[in-house]
N, C-alpha and C positions, 0 to 999 in steps of 0.2 A: 715286394715293393709296397703293395697295398697295406701290409702290416705296418711298415715303417710310416707311411702316410697317416694311417689311423692312429698310431701312437703319437705322432706329432700333433694331430688335431686334438687328441685327448689331453695332451700336455698343455695346450693353449686354452681349451674350452672348459675343462673341469674347474680350474680356479675361478673363472668368470661365473660359472654356474653356482659354485658354492657362495661366492660373494653376493650374487643376485638373490639366492635363497635366504641368506642371513638378513640382507637388507629388507626383503619383502616381509619376512617373519617379524622383524622388530618394528617396522614402520607401517604395518598393515592399517592401523586406524587413520593414517594420513591419506588413505584413499577417499575419505569423506571430505567435503568442502570445508573451508574455514581456516582458522589459525590455531596452532597449539601455543598457548600462553602459560608458561610455567616457570617460576622463579626468574632466572636471568634470561630466559628465552622469550623474546618479545619482538615479533615482526608486525609491521603495520602495513596498511594497503599501499601507501606511497611515502617512503621515507624522504625527508627533506635534507639536502646537503647544505650545511651551514657551518659557520666558524665554531659554534658550540659543539657540533659533532666532530670537528677536526681537532679542537683542543678545548677541554673543559675549562671554564673560567678560573676555577680555584681549587678543584679537587684533583686527586691523583688520577693519572691517565690510564685507568684500568680498562677502558673500552676504546683505547686508541691503538691502532687506527681502525678497529672493528666497526665502530659506528659510521665512520666516513666511508669505508668500503661498502657497507650495506646501503648507505644513502646513495652512493654513486651507482651501485648496481640497481637500486630501486628506481632510477630514472628510466630504465629500459625494461625491467622485469617487475611485474606486480609482486607485492609482498608474499601472498599465499604461495606463488610458484617459487619464489626465491627461497623460502623456508624449506620447501620440499627438495629443491635442487641441492641445498646445502646439506640437509640431513641424509639424503640418499648418497651423496658424494662421500660423506664421513664413513658410513657403514661399508659401502662398496669398496672404497679405496683402502680402508684399513684392512679388510679381508684379503683383497687382491694383492696389496703391497706385501703383507706377511707371507702370502703364498709364493710370491716371486722372490722374496728375499732369502728364504730358508735354503741353505746350500744342499740340495738333493736332486736326484733325477727321478724320484718316485712321486707320481701324481698324488697318491693317497697321503703321503707325508705333507705335501703342500696343502692339502685340504685340512689336515690336522692343524697346521700353523695358521691357516686362514681363520678357522673357527676359534682357535685358541687365543687369537688376538682381537677378533671382532666381537667375541661374546664373553666379556670379562666383567667382573664387578666394577672395575674402574670405569669402563665405558657406560655401564648401566647407571651408576651413581652420578657421573658428570652429565649424562644425558637428562636424568630426572631433575637435576638441579639447574638445567637449562644452559650449561656452559658449552654451547656449540662451538664457540671460537677456540677454546682449549682443545676440543675434540678434533678440530681441523689439524692442529699440530700432532695429535695422536695418530690421525690417519696419514699424515704426511711423513711421519718418522721412518717407516719402512722404506719409503722411496728415497728419503734423505740418506739413509745408511747405504742403500744399494747404489746411489749415485756417488757417494764417497768411495765405495769400493771400485766403481768404474773409473773414477779419477785416478786412483792409485794404480789401476791396471792399464791406464793409458787409453781407455776406450773412448771413441769419438762421442762428443756431446755430454760427457759425464759432468763437467762443471756447470753446464747450462741446466741440466736436470737437477743438480744439487741446489742451485740458486732458486729454481722454481719451487722445489719442496720447502726451502727455507722461507720463501716469500709467503707460501700458504701458512706456514707455522707462525710467522711474525704478525698475523692478524691480531694477536693478543700479546701483551708483554711477556707472559709466562711462556707461551709457545715460541716466541722469538728468542727468549733467553735460552730455552732448551736447545733450539736449533743451533744457536751460536756455540754453545758448549760442545754439542756433538760434532760440529764442523771442526772446531779447534782441537778436539781430541783425535778424530779419525784421519784428518788430512795429513798432518806431518808424518814424515817417514823417509825411508831410503828407496826412492823410485825416481824415474826420469821426470824432470821438471817439478820436483816436490816443493821446492821453495816457492816457485812462481804460483803453483796451484794453491798452496796453503795461504799465501798472502792475498791472492785474489779471492779465494773462497771466504776467508775470515773477513777481509775488508769489505767485500760487497754484502756479506751477511750483516755486518754492523750497519751498513747503510740501509738495509732493509728494516732494521730495528730503529732507525733514526727517529721516526715519528714519536714513539712513546718515550725514547730516551731523552729527546730534546724537550718534550712536553713535561717530563718529570723534572728536568733541570730547572725550567723556568717556573715551576710551581713553587719553588722556594721552600719556606717552612712547612707548607702544606704536604710536603713529601714525607713527613714523619707521621707515624701511626701510633694508635693507642696500644701499649703493651698488653692490655687485657685481651686483645685479640689473639694472643698466642695460645692462651688456655681455651678460648672459644673455638679456635680453628684446629686444635690439636687432633691427631688421629684418634678415632673412637673404636672401642671394642664392639664387635657385632655379634658376638656369641661368648661362650664361656672361656675362650682361649685368649682373650685380651687383644689390645690394639696392634701389637707387633705381628701376631699371626694374621690378623685381618689385613695388615699391609702386605704380608707375604703372599696373600691371595689376591692382591691388587685392590682390596677394598679399604674400609676404614675411614670413609669421608666423615667430616665433622657433623653433617646434618642428618640426623636420624630419620627425618621425613623423606629423604631421598634414597634410603637404603632398602633394597628389595627384601621382602620378608623371608625369602629363602636363605638369606645370609645368616639367619638366626638358628637354622637347623643344626642339631647337635653334631651331626657327622661332617659338617663343612670343614672344621679344622683338620679332621682326619684326611679328608680329600685334599686339603691344601698341602699337608705333609707328603701325601702320595705324589702330588704334582711336582713338588720340589725334588723328590727322589728321582722321578722320571727325568726331569730337567737336568739334574746332576748327572744322570746316566748318559745324557746326550752331550755333555760338555766335551768329552774326548773327541767325538766326531766333529764338533764345532771347531776345536783347535786344529784338527787335521785338515779341515777344508778351508778354514780362514786362518792360516798360520800367522799372517802379519797383523791381523786386527782383532783376533778373538780375545786377546788379553785386554785391549782397549775397550772393546765392546762390553766385556765383563766388568771392567772398572766403571764404565758409565752406568751400568745396571746397579752395581753395588753402591755407587755414589748417590744415585737417585733414591734408592731405598733408604739409605742412611739419612739423607736430607728430609725425606718424608717422615722418618721416625724421630727426628731430632727433638720435636716438641714433647715426646713422651719418654725420652731417655734421661737418665740422671744428669742434671745440670743443663740439659738442652733447653728447657723452657726459660731458664734465667738468661742464657746466652741469646736466645731469640728475642726475649723481651727487651734486652739492652739494644740489640740491633735495630728493631723496628722503631724504638724511641729515639735513637741517636743518629741513625744513618738514613738520609732521605731515600725513599724507594725500597727500603728493606722490607716494608710491609708486604711486598710481592711474594715473600717466601713464608709468611706466617701460616698460610694454608699449605702445609708441607705435603699432604697426600696428593695434591695435584702434580707434584714433581715426579711421580712414579712412572711416567711414560716410558723412559728407556728400560726400566726394570720389567715392565709389562711386556715389552717387545722381546727382550732377552728371554723371558720366561716362556713365551710362545715359541720362539725359535728353538731354544734348547729342549723344550718339552717335545716338540715335533721330532727332533733328532733322536731324543731318548726313546720315543715310541718306535722310530725306525730301527734303532739298534736292538730294542727288545723284540720287535717283530722278526728281525733277522735271526736272532738267536732261537726263537721259537720255530721259525721255518726250518732251521737246520736240525732241530731236535724232533719236531713233529712233521708238519707239512705247511704248504703255502696258505691253505685255508685258515689255519689257526693264526698265522701271521696277519692275514687280511682281517680277521675278526678283531684282533688287537688294535689295528689301525682305525677301523670303523668305530670301535669303542672309544678310542682316544679322541676321535673327531666329535663324537656325540656327548662325551663327558661334560664339557662346559655347559651345554644346553641342559643336561640332566641336573646339574648342580645349581643352575640359575634359570629355572623355567619361567620365572616372572619377569624376565627381560622381554619375552615374546609379547606380541600384540601391544606395542607401545607401553612396555613396563606394566603389563597386566591392566591395561585400560587407563593408565594415568596420563597418557598423551592423547587427549581428546580435542579435536578441532572445535572451535566456537566461532561465532560471527561477532564482529565489533558492533556495539550499539551505534545507531545513527547520530546520537549526541556528540560523539567524538569528532565526526567530520564537521559538524556545525561549529563546535568550539574551535577546531583547527582553522576553519575559514575566518572566523571573527578575529582571532589573535593574529593571524597572518596579515590581515588587512590593516591592523594597527599594532605593529610590533612593539614589544616591551616584555620585560621579565614577568614570569608567572610564578606565584606561590601555590603549590598543590597541597590540598587538604583532603583527608587527614594527613598530617605531617609525619609520615612514616614511609620508609623506603619500600617495604613489601606490603602488599595489600591482597585482599580476597574479595572477589565480586560474585554475586549470585549468577550473573550471566556467564561467568567462567567456571561454572560447576563448583564454585568455592575453592578453586585451586589458587595457591599462593603465587603471586607474580610481582615483579618489580613494578613500581609506579609507572603506568604507561605514558604519562604526560610528556616526559622529556623526549621520547622517541616519536610520539604521534604529532606533537605540535612543532611548528617551524620556528619557534622562539625559545630563548633560554628559560628553563624551568628550574625552580628551586624545590628540592625534596630533602627530607631528612636523611642524611647518610649514616645515622647511628644504626648499627646492626645489633639486633637483639637475638641472642642464642640462649634459649631457655630463660633463666632469670638473670643472665649476664648481658649488660649493655656495653657494646664496643663503640666508643666515641669515634665519629667520622673525622675527616680531614678538612672539610669545606668550611672556611670561616663565615661565609655568607649564610650557610645553613645554621651555623651556631648562633648567628645574630637573630634569625627567625625563631629559633628555639627560645631564646631569651625573651623575645617579644611575646610569644605565646604563653610562656610561663608567667610573665608579669601581667597577663590579661590586657595588654595594650593593643591598639588597633594595628592591623597589618599594613595600613597605609603609611606607617612610619618607616617601613623597611625599604622604601624606594621602589617597590615592585609596581608594575602597572596593572597586573591582573591577579585575581585570586580565584582559583578553580576549586570547587568543592565536589568531591566524588561521594555522593550522599550514601550509597549503599555500602561503602567500604569502611565506614566507621561512624562514631557519634557526630552529631551536628556540632559545628563550631560555636563557641560562646558568642552571643550577640555583640559584645564589646570588640571582639576580634574583627568583625566586619563593619565596624563603625566608620562612617565617611565614605563607604563604597557604594556604587550604584549597580543594580542588577542589569546585566546585558542579555543573559540567556538563562532560562530555567526550564530544563528538560527532564525527562523521566529519570535519567542517571546523573546528569551533571548540571551544576549551577555555576555560571561565570559572572564574576563581579569585576568592575573596572574602578580604578582610582582616578577620580576626576582631576586631582591635583598633581598627577604624575608629570615629571619632567625627565628628558633623556639623560642618562648618566654619561660621564666622560668615557670616551673610547679607550681601549687598552691596546698597547703595542705588542702584547704577548703573542699574538697570532702570527707575527712576521717570521721569527725563527722556526716556529712549528710548521708553518706553511712551507717554508723552504725544505724542512726535513721530509715532509710528505712528498714534495716534488722530487727530492733525491731518491726516495724509495720507489716512487713511480717510474723514475728514469731507469732504475735497475730492472724493474719488471718489464718495461718496454724494450730494453736491450735484450732481455731473455726471449721475449716473444718474437722480436724481429730477427734475432739470431736463429731461432728455430724455424721461422718462415723462410729465411734465406737458405738454410741448409736443406729444407724440404724442396724448395724450388730448384736448387742445384742438382739434387738427386733426380728430379723429374727430367731436367734438361739433359743430364748425363745419360740417363736410361734411353732417351730418345736418340741421342747420337750413337749409342752403342747398339741400336736395333738393326738387325740384318736388313729388314725391309727398307729402312731409311737409307742404308748404305747402297742398296741396289737401285734405289730410285734416283740417286744423285747423279 
């Protein structure tokens, strides 16, 4: 009996231990105080909930509803703690979810799946580019697939768990879109209440995506993107084998500055081919253990890889260029590599099963020790191939402290609300106080008022024009050497260490309100409030609809837990004897 209890404890605890070890190893630098500010990852001491965070005034809703969720959470949790909770949840839940998803009874195989999913080039590259919202969807996907399997099997609470995973995914448009596709592919089938479950699952997942869908619709012409972005965001070769092999190993991000140096090692393509061979060896086990969904799961994986590779396949760039220029919102898929999430999960699951099958063959031919060595090696192989994910991407995730100037400027602008133009007028900046790390302009998230930044993205020598017409107007004014007071903005914020000083003509007619070590704030004395926009109405309703679904999930879970407690008390012998 004790052996059975010990095996059960090991079955439950080992995946948690592996998840905790991976999380601690990757996020070790966050034990220090401060904020990690890198590319799109920017947390502030106290985010402000405003209409600008709920719906951008004229740009595409790429951070909807992420900014609103962060601002809402920031009302009760300080920014430094919120950042750590989010990043820990991503690593921990990705590893634990993969461990629980893989269809096996062997604890060691679960560990292989956990490391194989939580220690990937995809996670490393998206973490180093700061796209934590997308990684929320990455971490949620194993739980989403597991919940879909539970729904198909008629297990209690499956639909609630599916919607909870979909809600976590929908914090960004890409994650929400991926969750919707997964639900639409996996739920239909021949099982009791299939039609009802499918309609409920797909319909409520659409509602969870309503904030960014509605925001995209009301953005009008701003929903179209510059086709030059297709080439800029296409998958990139990381070594001698080219972009398709990089994608096969879950790498290939467009930004070379966020690619771990180990991806350039000459043996990486060989290891990728080995991994694909092991995963292929595990496919027969996957089909046997998931007979009703293995084909659909594989189709999701293949489809996501093809979508990621489209920009580098013959004719694909032209097709994508037409889509992003002609179809509002299609710019969402120009960065194809981010769509690899289902492929990465399938690779981890099939790879773990392949290692299990190989270990079984070796155990039959040699002994159990040889099989154990193979499984341990399979679990450690991702770490050996990508050692520079450890310790915050080899030290690239380093916490810093916000200069006091930012709190001063935030207080001044909040006291007299009005639009701010942030200079230097560029989306990504580098500050000495941030160790020279590139980060998105902090002003829109730190200040409680609307902030105009240049949404032109520069990748090498290529400039991808943004979608915000207000930013385009500021670019014209700056190019003409005209005063910024003509743009209608109330404030002009100059981040002095981030770039060259603005031309004196640019600041003509403005008065200095604050001049600190890092920031100088100017006010337009002739400013008058602009007319209000009605765009916030439908987008606000969309946020409320998504919030209602989340509340329904939470209340349903609480009610079920309460029912179990009451039922257990009524079933207690002691209760019955005392009555």
